[in-house]
N, C-alpha and C positions, 0 to 999 in steps of 0.2 A: 389529427391523424392518430389512430389508435393501433398500437402494436400488440398482437396476440401471438404468443409462441413464435414460430418462424414465418408467420403469414402477415402480410400488410393488409389491413382492412381499410377499404376506400369506398366511399359512396359512389356508385356508378350509375345512378338514375337521377336525372335532374329535370325538373319541370320549371320553366320560366313563367312565373305568375305576373299579374299586373305589378308595376314597380311600386313597392311600398318602402323599400330601403335600397341601399347600395349593394346588398348581398342578394344573389339569386336564391330562390327558394329551392331547397333540396328535399326530396322525399323518397321513400323506398328503402329497401334493405341495403346494407353494405355487403360487398363481396370480398371474401378473404382470398387474396391473390397468393398462390403458391410460388415458391422460388422456381426459377427456370429448371425444367426437366423433372419436376417433382409433382406435377398435377395430374398425371395420367396413371391409371391402374395398369397392372400387367395385362397385356393384350390377350383377348379371348377370341379364338378362331371358331366361328359358328360352324356346326356340322349339319345343320338343317336349314332349309329356306325359311324366311320369315322376316319380320320387322323387329329391330332391336332398339329399345329406348335407353338413353344414357342420362341419368340425372347429373346435372352439373351445378357446382357451387351449392347453394342452399335449396335447390329445387327438391320438393318433397318426393321421396320414393313412393310413398303411399298414394300421392296424387297420380304419379305416372302409372302405378299399377291399376288405378281406377280407369285411366285413359286406355291402358292396354286391354283391359277386360272389355270395355265398351267397343273398341275397334275390332277386337277379335270376334266378338259376337256379330257386329254389324257387317263385317266384310268376310267372315269365315276364314280367318287368317291367324297364323301363329304370331303372337306379339310377346316379347320377353323384355324384362327390365334388367340391364347389365349393371356392373359396379360403377360407382360414382367417379366422375372426373372433376377437376378443379381448374378454374382459370388461373393462368400463370402471369407473372409480372409483365412478360412480353406481350400478353394479349390485351393490355390495357392502354388506351390512349389518354394520357393525362390532360392534354389540351382540350379534348372534347368531353372528358369524364365519362367515357363509354368504353365498352369492350369492343375489340376489333373483330367483327364477324369472320373476316377472311382468315385471320390468325387462328381462331377457334376451329374453323372448318378444317384447316390444314392439320391440326392436332388430332381431330377425330379421324381424318383420313389415315394418318400415320399410325394411330392406335388400333384401328379396326379395319382389317382388310376386307375388300368386297370382291375377292377373286372367286368366290363360290356363289354365284347368283342362283336364284334371285334372293338377294338380301338387301336390306336398307337399314342404315344406322342413323338414328335421329337423336341428337343430344339436346337437352333443354336446360337453359340457364335462367335464373331469376334476375340476372343483371341486364341492364340496358345495352344494346349493341347497335352498331351501324355497319354498313357494307361499303368498303372503301372503293369499290368499282362503280358506285353510284353517287349522285349528289343528294341523296335522301338524308334527312336529319336523323333518322333511325330506321331500323328494319325489324319486322317481326321474325325474320329468319333469313338464312343464306343456305345455298345448297350446291351440290354438283350432281352427278348422275346416280350416286348411291349413298351419299352422306348429306346430312343437314344439321344445322344448329338453329334452334328456335329460342327466342327471348320471350319470356312471359311478363317482363317488367311492365309493359304498357297494356297488357291484358288485365292486370290486377286492378279492380275498381278502387281499391284503397289507395294505390299509387296515383290514381287520377283524381283524387279528392272526394271519392264516393265512399259509401259504406262497405265494409268487408263483405265478400260474398264468395264462399267456396264454390257454390254451384255455378255462378257466372264465370269465375276463373276457370273451372274445370271445362265448361262448355266451350269457351274461347280457345283454350289450349287443345281440346279434343278436335276442334275444327282445323286448327293449323297443322296438327300432326296428321290428320286425315288428308289434308291437302298434299302434304309431302309423300304420304303413303301412295296416293294415286299416281303421283309423278315418278317417284323413285322405284317403287316396288311393282306397280301395275303398268308403268310406262304409258300412262294416259296423257293426252294433250290437254292444254288449258281450254276452258270453255268460255264462250261469250255470255253465257247465262249467269247473271249475278247471283242467282239462287244456288248455283252449283258450288260445291266446296272447291272446285277447280276453276272458279270464275276469275274475272279480271283482277289486276293488281290491287292490293289493299293499301289505301292511304291512311287508314286509322281504324279504331275499334268500331266506328259506325258501320263501315263496310263489312267488317268481320262479324258483327252482330246480325247484319242483314243476310249474310250468307247461310245457306242450309248446311246439312251434314251429309248429303248424298253426293255422289260424283256427278250424276246427271239427272236432277229432278226435272219434271216436265214444266214447261212454261204454262201460265194460265190459259186454259182453252185447248191445250195440246193433249193428245192421248199418249204420245210417245215422248221419250226423253231425248236429250241431246246425245 
């Protein structure tokens, strides 16, 4: 364990590889956990409708600005990047070595009010997370009706044993943000079309990669979309 200033640095992304030793393989960045009550910026009340992206932990603000620009153009939408948040000690499950998505979502809810719709607040952490309401081993994201937290940990090809690729990570993150924009901001239903960004549940990056970037792309042979 490495102590830095007042934050505890803990590796929160773990991949279990074929057994080569008694120690599980750990890859991915560490997340600096802030002390309780010190991970959120001063709340900012939006005065205009739009989508607000919140970099969390070591998520690149530059990457989020690229995502914001792409989605703003694609969906004719105002997308803004807000000040950074940090995961706190209480957001981390030491037994699972993952962030608790439910806890992070509550903090985003408490920090950013959605009383002036239509607005959507989407935080993005580079730490691995799970959703306590499910039996899934991990989650790409958790959400309510106006807030969401996305994890890019398992979208990063380098964390999965591949070569680094900013382009691939950007594309995967862009799709997941667009998925929540459709649900939270535009109030669109899920689609049965696996090519839709609003398609069925995602079990892993294979489904994420197969998914398109439009809300309702046409099926092969169809002239109209879903």
